[in-house]
N, C-alpha and C positions, 0 to 999 in steps of 0.2 A: 817359046816356052812350052814345055811338055808337062802334062799332068799325069800323075800316076793313076792307073785304073783303080776304081773303088772295088775293094774285095768284099763281097757279100757272103755272109755265112748263112747257111740254110739250117734252120732248126728242125728237129724231129717233131713229130706230132705231140709227143709227151712234153717236150720243151715248150712248144707253143701253148699247150694247155696250162702249164705252170705259169707262163707269162700272163695268160688271160685270167687265171685264178688270182694272181697277184694284182692285176689291174682291178678286178672286182672288189678286192679287199682294200685297195689303196685309197679310195674316195678322191682320187685326183681326176682332173679332166683328162680326156684322151691325149690332148697335146702335151700336157705336163708329164703324164705317165710315159708316153712314147719317148720323150726327151730323156727322162730318167733311165728308162730301160735301154736306151741307145738303139731304138728301132724307129723306122719311119712311121709318121702318123698314118699314112695311107695303108701301111702294112698292118698296123694294129686294127684299123677299121676293117680291112679285108678279113683278118682273122676273126674279128667279132661277127661279121656277117656270115662267114662260113660256119662258125659255131652255132649261130642262131638258126641257120638253115638246116643244120644236122639234127636239131632237136625234134622230137616227135611233135607233129602239129596236133594241137588239140582243137578240133573243130567244135564250134559252138553247137550245142544241141538244145533243142527247144524242150523246155520243161513245162508241163501243164500246171498252172497255178490256179486254184479256185478264185473266182472273183467274189471277194467278200463284200464288195460294195454293191453288187447287183441286187441283192435282196435287202430291202429295208428292214431294219430291226423291228421286231414285234413291239408294240407299245407296252409300257410298263403296266402291270396289273393294277397298281395303285398310284394315284396322282393326288397330292395334297396341295391345296392352295392356301398358303400361309400369309400372315401379315406382311406388309411392305412389298407385296407383289412377288414374294418368293414362292416358287413352285418346286415341290419335291416329288420326284417320281421314284417309286420303290418297286424293284423287280421281285418276282417270285423267288423264294429261297432266301430272302434277306432275313437275317436273324433278328428277333425283337430287341435284344440287348444292343445290337449294332445300331438299330434305328433310334433307340433311346439315347445312345451316346451322340449320334449325329444331331438329334433335335436339341440336345443340351448345348451344342456348339453355336446354334443359331442365336442371333441377338434377340433379346426380350422386346416385345412390342407393347 
């Protein structure tokens, strides 16, 4: 029994890019897409690896971020001890009408 040799067609770079673009849009698994596109799964995986390797590498760079937790916040200028153990701290710059509205929300004692 003699088998006929498999004829492999070689795609151009542009054709491979179109296949990879179609794969990205397809939402199919690699196996499903390869079968649908009539290419070998290992071929698709090789093309994907080569495409990923050709992308410019973005090395992680350190970005200095201030540590906002390192400094304890300054205590509020005003601390009110209200009924039922409620403590209300009011920072500077708090508008009187806002404080009045907040106090109206508290339960009457």
